[in-house]
N, C-alpha and C positions, 0 to 999 in steps of 0.2 A: 504494500500500500504506500502510495506517495503522500507525504504530508505537505501541507501548504507551507510556503516560505515563512509566513508570519508565525505559524505554529512552531516550526523548527527554531526560529529566532527566540521565541518566548521560552521554549524548553531549554535551549542552550544558555540563556541568560538568567534563568531562574535560580534562586538560592539553592545550594547543594543540600538536598535532603535524600532520604531513601527513595522517595517517589520520583524526584526529578532525575536522580541517577538512573533509575529504571527507565524513565522517559527518554533520556539521552540515548541509552542503548537501543531502545525500541525504535526510535526515530532513525538512528544510524542503520539498523538492520531492515527498517521498513515493516516492522511488526505492528499491526493495527491496534488501536485502542480497544476495539471489540475483542481481539484475541487476549490482550492483557486483562480485560475485565473478566473474560471467561476463565482464565487461569487463576485469577486471584479471588473470584467470587464477588467482586465489587461492581458497581454500576459504571457505565462509560463516563458519566459526569464526575464521579469520584476519581477515576483514573486520570482524567484531564486535570483535575484539581491537584493530584499528586505530581503530575508532569510539570506543573507550573509552580511547584514548591510547597504545595499544601502538606499538612501534617498527616502522616499515616498512623491511624489509630492502632493500638496494640493488637486488636483482633485480626488485622491484615498484615502486620509487620513481618511475621515469619514468611508468609507466602510471597510478599514483595521482595524480601531479601533472597529467598530461594529462587524466585523467577529471575531476578537480576543475575544471580550466579549462573543460571542456565544460559541466559542470553550473552553474558560476558564470555563464556567458553565457546560459543558458536561462532563460526566463521562466515556462515551464510544464513539467510532467512529460513531456508528450507531445513537446515541443520537445527536452527533454533526452535522452529515449530515442532519438529520431530522429537527433540529432547524435552520440550515443554509438555507435549502430549503424553510422552512416556511418564514423566514425573507427576503431572497434575491430573491428567484425565484417566489414565489407566489405573493410577494409584487410588483414586477416590472410591 
């Protein structure tokens, strides 16, 4: 998924938080907000809030950090999605 330039700029200039770190990696790989929401169990609106520096409440923190680790290790979007599916979808 291609992000709009405005969204990319906002994500890259937002305060560094667990959510914005996840957002930067998702934007870099082109992983959609919908996919991030699906893996974390949050709404798309919440994910956008995280991407722009919003606070990740404790109920989501572990999944956000785990998903960031999955995306960080991936070299391609396909690899990232396969690894995230394996960790979050099949595990549930």
